[in-house]
C-alpha positions in Angstrom: 31.2 26.7 -0.1 33.0 25.1 2.8 31.4 25.5 6.2 32.6 24.4 9.6 30.3 23.0 12.3 31.9 22.6 15.8 30.4 20.0 18.2 31.8 20.2 21.7 29.6 17.8 23.5 31.7 14.7 24.3 28.7 12.3 24.1 27.8 13.6 20.7 31.3 13.4 19.4 31.7 9.8 20.7 28.4 8.9 19.0 29.5 10.4 15.7 32.8 8.5 15.9 31.1 5.2 16.7 28.6 5.6 13.8 31.5 6.7 11.5 33.4 3.5 12.3 30.4 1.2 11.8 28.7 2.7 8.8 31.2 4.9 6.8 34.6 3.4 7.4 35.6 6.2 9.8 34.4 9.1 7.7 32.8 11.4 10.3 31.6 13.9 7.8 29.7 11.3 5.8 28.3 9.9 9.1 26.8 13.3 10.0 25.5 13.7 6.4 23.9 10.3 6.5 22.1 11.2 9.8 20.9 14.5 8.3 19.6 12.8 5.2 17.8 10.2 7.3 16.2 12.9 9.5 15.0 14.9 6.4 13.6 11.7 4.8 11.7 10.9 8.0 10.4 14.5 8.2 9.1 14.3 4.6 7.3 11.0 5.3 5.5 12.4 8.3 1.8 13.2 7.8 1.4 11.3 4.6 -1.4 8.8 4.2 0.0 5.3 4.3 3.3 6.5 2.8 1.5 8.0 -0.2 3.3 10.9 -1.8 1.7 13.8 -3.6 0.7 12.6 -7.1 1.0 8.9 -6.3 -2.8 8.4 -5.9 -5.1 9.2 -8.8 -8.8 9.6 -8.5 -11.1 9.1 -11.5 -13.4 11.9 -12.7 -16.7 11.9 -10.9 -15.5 10.3 -7.7 -16.2 12.5 -4.6 -13.9 11.5 -1.8 -15.9 13.7 0.6 -19.2 12.0 0.0 -20.5 9.6 2.7 -19.6 6.0 2.1 -22.9 4.7 3.4 -26.3 5.2 1.8 -28.1 5.6 5.2 -27.1 7.6 8.2 -26.3 5.5 11.3 -28.0 6.5 14.5 -25.1 7.0 16.9 -27.4 8.3 19.8 -29.6 5.2 19.9 -26.8 2.7 19.2 -28.9 1.1 16.5 -26.7 -0.8 14.0 -27.0 -0.7 10.3 -28.9 -3.7 8.8 -26.5 -5.6 6.5 
């Protein structure tokens, strides 16, 4: 299952070498793998609500998350505030 990826851009090669020296003891393959894993993890987190993951929040039976939170409807047109 070996595959070869060729990177010819000098600036990218230099960046990979710099990261490899700092983070992986000179292992360029592991440096690229680390970068890919980090990008995938960042992509998976995008769009989640406060870092919540599917299944991490449970809602009790009978709770309607789409119901209005206020008992009265505020009047946005008049600017009237809700009496507290």
